[in-house]
N, C-alpha and C positions, 0 to 999 in steps of 0.2 A: 211830280206833275199834278197840277190842279185838275179837278174834274172838268173845268170849263175850257182849258187850253190844250192844245196839241203839243206833243213832244216833237221838236223839229231840229234838234241839234245835230252836229255832224256825227256824233257817236250813234245816234238813232239811225241816221242814214246808213252808216257802215254796217251796223248790226242787221238792219232790215234787209238791205240788199244781199248781204252774205247769207242770211237765213232763207230768203226767198230763192236764191240761186241754188243753194244746197238742197232745199226741199224739192225743187223742180228737177234737179239732176237725179235725186233718189226716185222720184215718180217716173221719170223717163227710163231709168235703169230697170225699175220694177216692171213697167209696162212692156219693155223689150223682152224681159224674161218670161212674162206670163202670157202675153198676147202674140199673135202672129202678125207683127207689124212689118210691112215690106221694107227692106233696107233702103229702097229708093225713095221712100217718103221723106222728102227734104227737111221738114221741120223737126224730125226726130232721127234723121240719118246719122248725125254726129251730135256731140254735146254743144258745139259752138252756137247754133241758133238758140238753144235753151239758155245758155249763159248770156248771150248778147241781148236777146229780146226780153228776158226777165230783168236784166240790169236796167235797160232803157225804160221799160214799163214801170218798174218800181221807182226809179229815179224821177220819172215824170209825176207819178203819184205823190212822191214826197215833196216835189216842187209845188204841187197843188196844195199840199198841207201847209206849206210856208205861206202861200198866198191867202188861204182860208184863215189861218191863225191870225194873220195881221188885219183882216178885213171883216170878220164876222163877230157878232156878239155871242153867238152860239157855235163856235167852230167845230166842236165834236159832232154835234147833230148834223150840221151841214156837210162835214167831211164824210160821215157815214153814208149819207145819201149820195154824195158824189161818187164814192167808191162803188156803191151798189150799181149806180147807173153805168159807170165805166166798165164794171165787170160784165154787165148784161150786154153792153155794146161790144166788148171784146170777144164775146162768144159768137157773134154774128159771122165773122169770117170763117170760124171753125165750122159752123153749120153750113155755110156756103160751100165748103169743100165737098159736101155730100150731095150737092145739087148737080144738075147737068153741066152747067158752065164751070162749076167748081171742079168737077171731075176732069174736065178738059185741061185745066191748069194744074191739078194735082191728081193724076190718074191712079196713084198708089194710096190715096186717102181711103182708109177703111174705117168702119165704125169704131173699133177699138183705138185706132190711131187718133181719131178726132176726139173721142172721149178723153183720151190721155191729155191732149192739148187743153181741153176744157177744164179738166181737173187741175192742171197746172195753173190755169188762170185763177181758179177759185182759191187754190193754196196761196198764191202770191197775194191776192186781195186780202185774205185772212191774216197773213203775216204783216202786211202793211197796216191793216187796222189795229192789230195788236201792238205793233211797234209805235204807232203814232198816237193812238187813243188809249192804250193800256188795256184794251179789251178786244175780244173777237166777237163780231156780230154787228147787226145793223139796227139795234134798238138801244135806247139810252138806259 
């Protein structure tokens, strides 16, 4: 892979999705062992939301990589910035769960549970960056 282009082939997609799902399942399992996360907290109650939402999020991120790779003179730098912004935006709903209206929708949201979700988002973003750019991080 050239330093100027993104890796966007189907094998990259497969490896990246599988790696992100595996990492997030490990993070979920570890958090459930270490923290007192209520079993009724829907996002972590079963593995299904982790698998589904990670797969969808990573696939969308990889789709963006295809678009950026075909339309930008500096796709790596642009993609790094897009992933950082997407990551920051993805943390907003997690933080919302700790607010008054968020607690109404997710009454079992605890700080450890929300931090677990946030760490999962960071892990998935790092794996996507590594898979597509060949490096982890937001600097060239």
